[in-house]
C-alpha positions in Angstrom: 0.0 0.0 0.0 1.4 3.4 -0.9 1.9 6.2 1.6 -0.8 8.9 2.0 -0.3 11.9 -0.2 0.3 14.2 2.8 3.3 12.1 3.9 4.8 12.0 0.4 4.3 15.8 0.2 6.0 16.3 3.6 9.0 14.2 2.5 9.2 16.1 -0.7 9.3 19.4 1.1 11.9 18.0 3.5 14.2 17.2 0.6 13.6 20.7 -0.9 14.3 22.4 2.5 17.5 20.4 2.9 18.7 21.4 -0.6 17.8 25.1 0.1 19.7 25.1 3.4 22.7 23.5 1.7 22.7 26.1 -1.0 22.3 28.9 1.5 25.2 27.6 3.6 27.4 27.3 0.5 26.4 30.9 -0.5 27.4 32.1 2.9 30.8 30.2 2.8 31.5 31.8 -0.7 30.7 35.3 0.6 33.0 34.9 3.6 35.8 33.6 1.4 35.4 36.4 -1.1 35.7 39.1 1.6 39.4 38.3 1.9 39.8 39.0 -1.8 38.1 42.3 -1.9 40.1 45.2 -3.2 41.8 47.2 -0.4 41.1 50.9 -0.4 44.0 53.3 -1.2 45.2 54.2 2.3 46.5 57.7 1.4 44.6 60.9 0.7 46.3 61.4 -2.6 49.2 60.2 -4.8 52.5 59.2 -3.3 56.1 59.1 -4.5 58.2 56.1 -3.9 62.0 56.7 -4.0 64.2 54.0 -5.4 68.0 54.1 -5.0 70.4 52.1 -7.1 72.8 50.5 -4.6 75.7 50.6 -7.0 75.4 54.1 -8.5 73.4 55.8 -5.7 71.2 57.2 -8.5 67.7 58.0 -7.2 64.5 57.5 -9.1 61.0 58.6 -8.1 57.9 56.6 -8.9 54.4 58.2 -8.8 51.6 55.9 -7.5 47.9 56.7 -6.9 45.0 54.5 -6.1 47.1 51.3 -6.5 48.0 52.5 -10.1 51.6 53.2 -11.2 51.5 56.5 -13.0 55.2 56.5 -14.0 58.6 57.7 -13.2 59.3 61.4 -12.5 62.3 63.5 -11.8 61.0 65.6 -8.9 58.0 66.3 -6.7 57.0 69.2 -8.9 57.1 66.9 -12.0 54.9 64.4 -10.0 52.3 67.1 -9.3 52.2 68.1 -12.9 52.0 64.5 -14.1 49.2 63.7 -11.6 47.2 66.7 -12.5 47.5 65.9 -16.2 46.5 62.3 -15.6 43.5 63.4 -13.6 42.4 65.8 -16.4 42.3 63.0 -19.0 
């Protein structure tokens, strides 16, 4: 003899609920894992200059960086300001 319809329906909903809960838990795990990969905000209020010195020649080079983007090599802080303003205008 087969089960009453209400029992079969209850079992069916039980299976659907378990599948939904599994998908929901997986979604939560993915969101938690992705948070670690989110882009970090630029920690400075504007562009920065990174000074690099050749250990053999002692020649110094300035690199302009803003918002995690390398804007190029400059010769001085004044050149960096001009370069940054030109890049922002484009």
